[in-house]
Wavefront OBJ file of the C-alpha trace (Angstrom):
o trace
v -66.078 -60.634 -20.917
v -62.691 -60.272 -19.212
v -59.505 -59.933 -21.204
v -56.838 -62.350 -20.251
v -53.489 -60.534 -19.827
v -50.659 -62.157 -21.627
v -47.336 -63.165 -20.069
v -44.707 -60.471 -19.750
v -41.814 -60.531 -22.209
v -39.017 -62.820 -21.357
v -36.160 -61.146 -19.435
v -38.371 -58.515 -17.597
v -38.377 -60.310 -14.193
v -41.952 -60.053 -13.836
v -44.460 -62.849 -13.409
v -47.996 -62.985 -14.799
v -50.762 -62.016 -12.462
v -52.313 -64.857 -10.587
v -49.459 -67.158 -11.799
v -47.302 -69.516 -9.716
v -44.333 -69.051 -11.935
v -41.090 -67.866 -10.331
v -40.576 -64.133 -10.213
v -37.142 -64.381 -11.758
v -35.918 -66.990 -14.038
v -32.527 -67.663 -15.345
v -32.863 -66.251 -18.861
v -29.346 -67.502 -19.948
v -28.323 -70.575 -17.985
v -25.071 -70.822 -20.108
v -23.840 -67.743 -18.468
v -24.422 -69.011 -14.976
v -21.364 -69.668 -12.746
v -21.836 -72.652 -10.442
v -20.674 -72.183 -6.875
v -19.522 -75.096 -4.891
v -18.383 -74.993 -1.239
v -19.148 -78.269 0.444
v -15.389 -78.956 0.925
v -12.395 -76.802 1.121
v -11.260 -78.191 -2.317
v -14.704 -77.221 -3.784
v -14.259 -73.689 -2.554
v -10.752 -73.529 -3.885
v -11.744 -74.659 -7.220
v -14.625 -72.148 -7.383
v -12.370 -69.352 -6.444
v -9.773 -70.342 -9.131
v -12.724 -70.540 -11.630
v -14.004 -67.117 -10.845
v -10.608 -65.614 -11.064
v -9.940 -66.841 -14.578
v -13.470 -66.483 -16.148
v -14.081 -63.530 -18.598
v -16.457 -61.499 -16.572
v -16.527 -57.892 -15.216
v -14.790 -57.160 -11.954
v -18.119 -56.454 -10.264
v -19.589 -59.713 -11.266
v -16.647 -61.693 -10.007
v -16.796 -59.903 -6.562
v -20.621 -60.625 -6.559
v -20.054 -64.299 -7.115
v -17.472 -64.618 -4.519
v -19.564 -62.601 -2.054
v -22.353 -65.090 -2.517
v -19.968 -67.902 -1.936
v -18.690 -66.323 1.201
v -22.088 -65.545 2.684
v -23.529 -68.957 1.936
v -20.463 -70.714 3.508
v -20.627 -68.468 6.518
v -24.361 -69.365 7.130
v -23.638 -73.045 6.522
v -20.895 -72.791 9.259
v -18.068 -73.365 6.930
v -15.516 -70.706 7.983
v -12.660 -72.036 6.131
v -14.548 -71.865 2.863
v -15.593 -68.293 3.578
v -12.053 -67.287 4.243
v -11.133 -68.674 0.878
v -13.778 -66.628 -0.831
v -12.721 -63.453 1.019
v -9.034 -64.055 0.088
v -10.029 -64.555 -3.515
v -11.895 -61.197 -3.436
v -8.849 -59.394 -1.966
v -6.629 -60.990 -4.762
v -9.138 -59.711 -7.416
v -9.324 -56.248 -5.961
v -5.443 -56.034 -5.636
v -5.034 -57.135 -9.343
v -7.735 -54.736 -10.439
v -6.144 -51.815 -8.606
v -2.731 -52.699 -10.003
v -4.184 -52.727 -13.559
v -5.708 -49.274 -13.128
v -2.443 -47.525 -12.034
l 1 2 3 4 5 6 7 8 9 10 11 12 13 14 15 16 17 18 19 20 21 22 23 24 25 26 27 28 29 30 31 32 33 34 35 36 37 38 39 40 41 42 43 44 45 46 47 48 49 50 51 52 53 54 55 56 57 58 59 60 61 62 63 64 65 66 67 68 69 70 71 72 73 74 75 76 77 78 79 80 81 82 83 84 85 86 87 88 89 90 91 92 93 94 95 96 97 98 99
């Protein structure tokens, strides 16, 4: 008789053997920051939101990098430039705070 392995604990990022479930699931959707870049206004609004949210420096940079890369691949260079500028602003602000 074969023992059936139980599902891994929530938050480990693993999926059960032989399961079609996603490898990584969003464990805390309330913490997720939505990213919009369809229009220039969407990209600007997202950049403003990221600048004001209460998240660590690295997380803000990570969010804006995702926005920049996705916009670049989609051929939306103006939106990618907005994300890049927002990253520079955050870096400058962070550097000023450290000195």
